[in-house]
C-alpha positions in Angstrom: 0.0 0.0 0.0 2.8 2.4 0.9 4.7 1.5 -2.2 1.6 2.0 -4.3 1.0 5.5 -2.8 4.6 6.5 -3.3 4.4 5.4 -7.0 1.3 7.4 -7.5 2.8 10.4 -5.9 5.9 10.1 -8.0 4.0 9.7 -11.3 1.7 12.6 -10.5 4.7 14.8 -9.5 6.6 14.0 -12.7 3.5 14.9 -14.8 2.6 18.1 -13.0 6.1 19.6 -12.4 7.0 20.2 -16.1 3.5 21.6 -16.8 3.7 24.1 -13.9 7.3 25.1 -14.8 6.3 25.6 -18.4 3.3 27.8 -17.4 5.5 29.9 -15.1 8.0 30.5 -17.9 5.3 31.4 -20.4 4.1 34.0 -17.9 0.9 36.0 -18.8 -1.9 35.1 -19.4 -1.1 31.4 -18.7 0.2 32.1 -15.3 -2.8 34.1 -14.4 -5.1 31.3 -15.5 -3.1 28.8 -13.5 -3.4 30.8 -10.3 -7.1 31.4 -10.9 -7.7 27.7 -11.4 -5.6 26.7 -8.3 -7.2 29.4 -6.2 -10.7 28.3 -7.2 -9.9 24.7 -6.3 -8.4 25.9 -2.9 -11.6 27.9 -2.3 -13.8 24.8 -3.0 -11.7 22.6 -0.8 -11.7 25.1 2.1 -15.5 25.6 1.9 -16.1 21.8 1.6 -13.6 20.9 4.3 -14.6 23.5 7.0 -18.3 24.4 6.4 -21.3 22.3 7.4 -23.8 24.5 5.5 -23.7 26.8 2.4 -20.5 25.4 1.2 -20.9 26.7 -2.3 -21.6 30.2 -0.9 -18.3 30.3 1.0 -16.4 28.8 -1.9 -17.8 31.6 -4.1 -16.7 34.3 -1.6 -13.2 32.9 -1.3 -12.9 32.6 -5.1 -14.0 36.3 -5.6 -11.6 37.5 -3.0 -8.8 35.4 -4.4 -9.5 36.5 -8.0 -9.4 40.1 -6.9 -6.0 39.5 -5.3 -4.8 38.0 -8.6 -6.3 40.6 -11.0 -5.8 43.9 -9.1 -2.5 45.6 -9.1 -3.6 47.9 -6.2 -2.4 46.7 -2.8 -4.9 48.9 -1.1 -7.7 47.6 -3.2 -6.7 44.0 -2.5 -6.6 44.6 1.3 -10.0 46.3 1.3 -11.5 43.4 -0.7 -10.0 40.9 1.8 -11.4 42.8 4.7 -14.8 43.1 3.1 -14.9 39.4 2.1 -13.9 38.4 5.7 -16.8 40.5 7.1 -19.2 38.9 4.7 -18.1 35.4 5.6 -18.3 36.3 9.3 -21.9 37.3 8.8 -22.8 34.3 6.7 -21.1 31.9 9.1 -23.3 32.8 12.1 -24.1 29.5 13.8 -21.3 27.5 12.0 -19.3 25.3 14.2 -16.0 26.5 12.7 -16.8 30.1 12.1 -13.3 31.4 12.8 -11.8 28.9 10.3 -14.3 29.9 7.7 -13.2 33.6 8.2 -9.5 32.6 8.0 -10.1 31.1 4.6 -10.3 34.6 3.0 -6.9 36.0 3.9 -5.3 32.5 3.8 -6.1 31.9 0.2 -6.2 35.5 -1.1 -2.8 36.6 0.4 -1.1 33.4 -0.6 -2.3 33.3 -4.2 -2.1 37.1 -4.5 1.5 37.1 -3.4 2.4 34.5 -6.1 0.9 36.9 -8.7 2.8 39.8 -7.2 6.1 38.0 -7.4 5.6 37.7 -11.1 4.3 41.3 -11.6 6.9 43.1 -9.4 9.9 40.8 -10.2 9.8 38.0 -12.8 9.0 34.4 -13.5 12.5 33.5 -12.1 11.4 34.6 -8.6 8.4 32.3 -8.8 10.6 29.4 -10.0 13.1 30.1 -7.3 10.4 29.8 -4.6 8.9 26.7 -6.3 12.3 24.9 -6.3 13.1 26.0 -2.7 9.7 24.6 -1.4 10.3 21.4 -3.3 13.8 21.2 -1.8 12.3 21.5 1.7 10.0 18.6 1.1 12.7 16.4 -0.5 15.3 17.2 2.1 12.9 16.7 4.9 11.7 13.4 3.6 15.2 12.0 2.9 16.8 13.1 6.1 13.7 12.5 8.2 13.3 8.9 7.0 17.1 8.2 7.3 17.9 9.8 10.6 14.5 9.9 12.3 14.8 11.0 15.9 12.6 13.3 18.0 9.2 14.3 16.6 8.6 17.9 15.5 5.0 18.1 16.5 3.7 14.6 17.3 0.1 15.7 18.3 -0.3 17.5 14.9 1.8 15.6 12.4 3.3 12.3 13.9 5.6 11.7 10.9 7.6 15.0 11.0 10.9 15.0 12.8 13.4 17.7 13.8 16.0 15.9 11.7 13.6 16.3 8.7 13.3 20.0 9.4 17.0 20.5 9.5 17.4 18.4 6.4 14.9 20.5 4.6 16.5 23.7 5.7 19.9 22.6 4.5 18.8 21.5 1.1 16.6 24.6 0.7 19.6 26.8 1.5 21.8 25.0 -1.1 19.1 25.2 -3.8 18.3 28.8 -2.9 21.9 29.8 -3.1 22.6 27.8 -6.2 19.6 29.2 -8.1 20.5 32.7 -7.1 24.0 32.2 -8.4 22.7 30.7 -11.7 20.2 33.6 -12.1 23.1 36.0 -11.5 21.2 37.7 -8.6 23.3 39.9 -6.3 24.1 38.6 -2.8 23.5 34.9 -3.3 24.3 34.3 0.4 21.3 36.4 1.3 18.9 34.2 -0.8 20.5 31.1 0.8 19.6 32.5 4.2 16.1 33.5 3.0 15.6 29.9 1.7 16.4 28.6 5.2 13.9 30.9 6.7 11.3 29.9 4.1 12.0 26.2 5.0 10.9 26.9 8.6 7.8 28.9 7.3 6.9 26.1 5.0 6.9 23.6 7.8 4.8 25.9 9.9 2.3 26.2 7.1 2.2 22.5 6.7 1.7 22.0 10.4 -1.1 24.6 10.5 -2.9 22.8 7.7 -2.5 19.5 9.5 -3.9 21.0 12.7 -6.9 22.4 10.8 -7.6 19.1 9.1 -7.5 17.4 12.5 -9.8 19.9 14.0 -12.4 19.5 11.2 -11.9 15.7 11.2 -10.5 15.0 7.6 -7.4 13.3 6.4 -6.9 15.2 3.2 -8.4 18.4 1.9 -9.8 16.5 -1.0 -8.9 13.7 -3.5 -8.2 15.9 -6.5 -4.5 15.0 -6.8 -3.8 11.3 -7.1 -1.5 10.1 -4.4 -1.2 13.6 -2.9 -4.7 14.2 -1.5 -6.0 17.7 -2.3 -4.6 20.9 -3.8 -4.2 22.4 -0.3 -2.1 19.4 0.6 0.3 20.2 -2.2 0.5 24.0 -2.0 0.0 24.8 1.7 3.7 25.5 2.1 3.8 27.5 -1.1 1.0 29.9 -0.3 2.4 30.3 3.2 5.9 31.2 2.0 5.0 33.4 -0.9 4.0 36.5 1.2 7.2 36.1 3.2 9.4 35.9 0.1 7.6 38.9 -1.4 8.3 40.9 1.7 12.0 39.8 1.9 12.6 40.7 -1.7 10.9 44.1 -1.4 12.9 45.0 1.7 16.1 43.9 0.1 15.3 45.9 -3.1 14.7 49.0 -0.9 18.0 48.4 1.0 20.2 48.1 -2.1 18.5 51.0 -3.9 
């Protein structure tokens, strides 16, 4: 059973990775469409996973908020839309068991997907690719080192399979990949991006643990079964949408510093 799941995960990853990389390199409008599609699926999963009633209503509000974050190039407009959508969800969710989680869905999805768009708009497709490969490095490094070394659990009550050795393995490989890609892309201060990659490795793990805690709270194993061998879309991009706003902030601050 484990081998079968690993095989399905590997095949799915080998199919999806080149498609995603190609879409990122082709940039607009393909990248916009990809983010809109991913955001819509995240919206559906969140509403379906957390809500007990009016699931389609919540999914529609999340999708509208996320689409605004993708399409608008006004940071003020995006933030106002997120606040408004959160208020609407809070009103609609009166009586819901997980009202706070339903409200969290708006900024969670909108800021994550919106930051992925802003990385492309403000910088380039290379910044998005850099983040993608760093997040993959965290997962690969964590899996290889965690399975080999094992040791103390990172958060046994939330995710019993994650270990501290896996976290450090993910941080190390992320730093190497982040530094190596920055060097290949001829970015200034490659060491800075290596350090940022290590920070993002920690943020990615936090994002993964938060999603695991949410799934435990609502009583589901996977956010859905959309992705064969991987569970749902949230199960695949939780770390990505958690790290994208942090990377965007780091790059903006660094740009302000050097200029």
